N, C-alpha and C positions, 0 to 999 in steps of 0.2 A: 480910284484913281488909276489912268491911263499912262504910259508914255509918249511923250509930245513927239518921242522920236516914231518911233514901231508899234507905237499903238496899245502894246500889250496893258492888260491887265495887272497891274502894281501892288492891289490891297493887301495884299498875306507880308507885304515885305516895309510896309511903310512904319512901322510903330519900330523898324529895327534902326538902332543908334549908328548912326553914318551915315544911312543910307540915302546915297546923295548919284549910284550909278544904278542903268538899271541892268539889271544879269543877261537881258535877249539881246540887247541890241552893246551894251557897253559904255549909250554915251551918256552927260551929265542929264539928270532929270529935268530940272527946271528951265533949262537954256540948250537950244541948238549949237553943234558943232561942225565947224569944218573937217571935209574927213579926214584933213593930219592932223588935226586934232584931237580926232578920237583916243578914249584909250581903250585898250585892251578888255575884252568880253569877263563881266566878271565872272562868268562857268566857262572854263576850257575844259580838256584831257591833259596833264600834265604830261605821261607816259602811259604807255601798256608795252610793259617790257617780261622778259623770264627772268626768277631771280637762278643765280646759277647754283645756289643750296639745294632750289626745288626746283627742278628741270622742267617736271611734269607741270607745274603751275604756272602761268601768269599773273603779272600785277597790275592791276586796271589803278593810275591815279587821275582822279578827276577834282579839280580846285573849284573851289567855289563862295564868292565874299572871301580871298584872301586865303583860305583854308584847306589844307589837303588833306580826300578822303581814299584812303587805300584800299584796295580788295582786291581778294586772293578768286580767282576763279575755277571752282570748284566743278569738275567733268560728271555728266550724265553717270549712272550707272547705277548698283543695287550694293544693298550692306546691312546685315543682321543689329535690329534697332531694338531697341530693350537690353534685357540682362538675362544671365541664362541663372536657372533654382539655386544656384551654389554658390555665387558671386556675391564674397560679404560686404554686408550695409543695403543690399538690393530692397525694393518695395512689393510686393505684389501686385501694381498695376504697372509693372517693368517686362509683362510678357515680351520673350523674344520670337520673334517673327522677319521675314524679309521683306525690304521695303523697297522700292523699284524708283529713284527719282529719275524722271525722263526726258530733262533737261537739261545743261549745262546753268549755272547762277557763279554771281560772285558773293561773296560775305566778304561783314569788314575784318580786316585783319586786326584791327584794334577793336575794343567794346568802343563807343562814341564817348570821346574827352568831353572833358569838361568845356575847352575852348570853342570847339566843336558843336560845343549844343549852343551855346551863347551866341555865335556867329548866324544862327538861325532862330534860335526863341527870345535872345537877348536877357535873359535870364537866366540864373546858376541856384537853383533848390538844392545844392549836396554838403553835406556839414562841414565834411572835410574837404574844404575848398585850396584847391590845384589844377592850373591848367591841363597836367597829361595825367592828374586822375581819371576817372571814368567817371561821370556823372552820376549819379546818383538820388534819390528818392524820386525819380522819375515813373508816373504813372501808363499806363497803359495807350489813354488818348492821348498823350504827349509826347509820347514816342512815336506815335503813328501821325501827329501832326505834323511831327520833325519829319518823318519821311515824305508827305505830303509837299512841302516848304524845299525839300531839296528839290523835289521833282521839279518843282516848279519853277527855281533859279539852274537849273541844268536842261530845260525842256530842249535846246535846241543843239546839246551836246553828247545826250549819253547814246550809247550803241543802241543803234536801230532796235526797236520792239525790246528793249527794257526798261523796267520801272525801280525806284528804289520803295524798298519796305521793310517790313523786319521779313525774317526767316521764319519758314513752319516748321513747324516741332521736328519732322522730319530733317527737314533741309540742314537743321542746327546741327541734331544729332551726328547727319552725315557728315557735315564740315569739321566737327567736333571730332572725330573718331578717325579721321585720313587712314582709312583701312588700317584701323584695330576692331582689335576684338575685347580688348579688358576694360577694366573699369576706368582707368586714367588713359589717355590718349599718349604717354610714351611708353606702353607697352607692357605696364605693370598694374597690379592691384594695388588695392587699399589693405592693410594687414588688421585693421581692426577698429570697430564702433563700441560707441557708449549706448546702453539701452536705455526705452526712450521711461521702461520704469527709475532709472538712474536720475533721468535728466528732471523727473518730475519728482520723484520723490523724498529726494535728500537734500539737503544743506549744499550754498553753494560752495563750500568751503571741501565737503565731502567730490563734491561736482569735479570741479576744478584740479585736486589732486589725482582722480581718474581720466582727467581731458588726455588724449591722445596723441602722439605726432603722429605724421607719418612722413619719411624723408622721402617715397616717390612723389607725393604729391608738392613737398617742398622745392620738387623741382620745375612743376612747371605752376602753379597756384597758390594765390592767398588765401586762408581761412584761418581758423580761432585762432588755431597753436602759433600761427606767426604771421601773423597781421596786426598785432598792438591794435587791435581793434579799430581799423580804418584801414580806406583804402590806400593803394596804393600805384605809382605810376605806372600806366598801359606798358608793355614789351620789356618787362625787367626780370621773367622765367622763358624759360625756353619753349619754344613753340612746338608747334606739333607736325606732324609727318609733311603738312602745306603748306607750314610757314604760318598759320595763324596760331597767336597771340590768346590768353589770357581765359581759358573757355573751361578753366575751372576757377570757382573762388574771384576774390574780388567784388563782383555784383552781380545780382542774378540780372538774367536776361529773359524779356519778354519775347514772347514768340508770336505770331500772326495767328494761332490757331485758338478756337475757345477749347475746352480740355473735354476731351471722352475719353474713360477710365479704359479702354479697349482698343486704343490705337484706331477707331475707324476712320476711313471704309480699308479693308482688307486690303496689302500689298499694294499703295498706293500712297502718294505723299497727302498727308490731310492738307485740305482747305478750312476755312472757316465759316462755313456750314454748320449747324446750328444740328447734332442728331436728336430727333424727337425722342428717345427711349433713354438719354441721356438727362432727362429735365433737373435730376439734380445738380449737376454742374454746368447749366446753361450757359451761365454767367462769368464760368470761372475761365481767365487766359491762363495760358502755358508760360512759366519762367524756366528756366534751364542753366546749369550751370553753379550752381550752389553761390557763395558769396562769403566775405574776409572773414562773415563773424559766425561761419558755419561749421561741423567739425566734417572728417572726410567723407563719410557716406552721405552727405547732403553736396558735395561736389565732385562725383562720379557722373562717365559720360551720358548712364541712362538714368539717371535721378529726376526726375517731374515736379517739381511744383505748380501749384496753380493756385490763383487766389482772383477775386471779385474784379480784376484790374484797377486796383486801386494803389497806394502806393507806400512805400516804408525806404526807410534811411538804406537796405541793400539792393533795392532794384534800379537798376537800368535797361540798356538796349545795347546791340548790336544791328547796322544796317545789314541787308543783303538787297543786289540786284537781281531781280528775277526778271524770266521772260513772260511778259506781260499785255495785253492792251489797254486794261483795267487796273485803278485804284482806288480799291475800297476801302472809305476812310473809317468803318466803322466794325 
C-alpha cells in the first residue's frame, strides 16, 4: 500500500497498531487533508545539542512515532581494542590491538527500550515487562528489522548520508570505552571472577556462596550480584565519559558483525563480510556488554560473546547512526 498523498510505500508499517498517519508526509493515510489541517510529521529531529556535562559530544534526538531516540556522537579516532594479557577475567580471543574508527558515528544513549521497540514492531518479547526497561529476548534478525523500519520512518529527516544500523563490534567497544583502557568504562577494573570449573562442577549453593560482587561494576551496570535476576530501567547507573549508559550489564547487545576470532581485518573497523578462513564461526554474530544474569568478567568492555543470531532472555540491542549509503539487512 502506498500513501495517497505522497505515494511512499507504507507496507512495512501497516501492521502497526494505530498507524493512521504517514511517517513521510505526516498526512492521514485514508483521506486527503487541506494544507492547514496537516499534522506534524511522524518523524522529525527534536534537537541537536551539546550536553554541558559532556562538552565534546553532541546529542541528536530524533522522534519517530511519538517516541524519542537519543543518540550520542562518537568522533572518529583510534583506540586499543581488546584487553591486556594481565586483565582479570580476560579470554584468549581479546588480543589487544589498535583500531582506527575512520568516520564519526552516533550511538544510542541507552539500549532500545520496550516502549521504543513496541512503537515499531508492535510486540514485546521481554520476560520482565516495563516500558523503560531494555527490550529483551530479541534475536539478531529482529534487531536488524527494527533498524530497517526506523530508516524507513526517518527517511526524510536523518542527517544526510547516515543510516540506522547495529553498531559494529569495534564501534561498540570504542563507544563503550570512551577513552578508557580499563576493564570497565569508569576507569576501574573488576577485582575477581569465578572459574569455569567452579561454575560447572559444584552444586548451586556452593557457587552462589562464592558469587562475587564488584563495587566498581555496581556503579555502572546491572549484573548477577545486584540485578535480582531481572532487567532494570535504562539510565539508572552512571554514564561513561561520553554520556552513554548501560554498556555494562542489563542486556547483551547485538553488533552488526559476524564473529571473527582474530578481529579481522587488522587495524580496521570490521564489517559483515564472512572470513572464509573462520568457517567455524561463519554464522555466529557478536554480542557485547554482558547482562543482568552474568558475573563481572562477562560485563567487561573487551568481553566478546557470540552466538548463531538466535535469542534468549538476556539479548537486546542498541542502535547506531552510521555514515553509509546502503543498509544490508542480512
